[in-house]
N, C-alpha and C positions, 0 to 999 in steps of 0.2 A: 506879119506872119510868113514872110518869105521862107521857103524851104520846110515849112511845117504844115501838116494838115489840120484843119479846124477840128475841135473835139467832136462835132456832130458827124464828121465823115468817118465813122467807125468802119473797121474791116467787116466784110460780109462773107458769109459762106456761099456755097453753090446755089442755094435756094433764096439768097438775098437777105437772110436773117443776120442780125449783128453777131459776129463771132467773138470768142473770148479774146481779150488782149493778149498779145504775145507774152509768154512767161507765166501766165496763169494756168492753172490746171482745170481742164474740163471735167475732171473727176474729183473735185474738191471734197474731201471727206468731212470737213467741218459742218456741212449743211445736211448731211444724211440724217433721217429720223433715227432716234435711238432704238437699238435692238434690246429685247428683253429675254431672259432665260426662263425656261420652265423645267419641269422635272425631266423631260426627255432630252433637253438640250444643255442641261447644266454642265456636264462633263466637257462638251464641246467648247462652251464659252469659258470654262475654267482654264482649259488648255490655251485658248486664244489669249487670255489675260497674261499668260506666261510667254506669249510669242510662239506657241506650238500649234501645229495643225493636228487635230484629232479626227480619226476615222474609226470605223468599226471593222472588226475581223470576226469571221465565223469561228466559233469555238469547236465546231464539228469538223469542218473541212479546211479551214484556214484561209478561205477567200477574203480578200479585202473588200469592204463595202463602204458605200457613201455614209456620211454621218447620220442621215435620217433613216437608214435601214432598220427595220424591225425584225426581218427574217432574212436568211441567206437566199440569194437569187439562184445559187447553184444547187444546194442540197436541201433547202427548206429548213435548215437549222434555225431554231427560234430564240437563241440566246447569244446574239453577237456581243462581243466585248469591245470596249474602247481601247485604241492603241494609237501611238504616235505615227504620223506620216512624215515623209521627207520634206514636204512643202515644194516639191518640184512637179511641174506638169507641162502639158502640151496644149496649145489652143486648137480646138477642133473647129469651132465656128463662132461667130459673134454678130452682134448688131449694135449700131449706135442709135440710141433713143433720142429723138429730136422733139417729140411731143409727149409730155408727161402722161402716163396712164392714170395718174391720180394727182390731185393738186399738191399733195405733200412732196412729190418729187419735182415739181415745177422749177424750184431754184437750182436743181442739179443739171438740167438739160443743157447741152447734150452730154450723155454719158454712155459708156460702152459696157455691155454685158455679154457673156459668152459661155460656152461649154468648155470646161477644162478637164482633160484626161489626166488624172494623177499618175505619177510614176508607179504607184502601187496598183493602178487599174481602174478604180471607180471614176465616174464622170460627175462633175459638180457644175451647177450653174453659179456664176460669180461675176463680180465687177472686174473689169480689165482696165489697166492703165498702160499707157505707152501706145505705140503704133501697132494695131493688131494685124497679124498675117497668119494665114493657115499654116499650121505646123510650127508656129513660133514657140520657143521655149519660154516657160513662165516660172516665176517663183512667188511664193506666198509672202506677203508683207502684212503686218498687223496694224490695224488702226485701234488706238486706245482713246476713245472719245471721253470728254468730261462727263457726259451723261449716257447711260446705257452700257451695253456689253462691248468688249473688244471683239473684233472680227477680222477675218482675212480678206484681203483683196489680192489680185493677181497682177504682177508686173511683167511686161514683155521684156525678156532678157536677150533674145536673139531671133533671127529668122531661120528658115529652113535651108 
């Protein structure tokens, strides 16, 4: 075995845990639990199935709102309408999860989640892929799993 490491001598992260083999994604989308739509999220997931990001817009004042908004945070308007967003955003903050908060997420650790400020204004909590940096430009990419709904993840495209 000259020149090769034994299989047991896996790479380790800063805390001594085995790290992912080079070339594998720490954010592997194939293992995430399936998402399910309900009446409130149906239009969001329908857009995601087409590779489009849907957000809401206040029909009274025109403010762009996060997909889960039920009322406008500016004017109190209570009938926000669905609209398409650009899929561009900026990374505000992030964390890398090393210990699963629930056993269903254990196969995915480590994974990165963050706050994305959309070009249209709303902030979303989302999965991040790539090397996170404050102020990094992001773009939405859509995962189309065999089971469950399609959904966006955010890919780092540049630094500040």
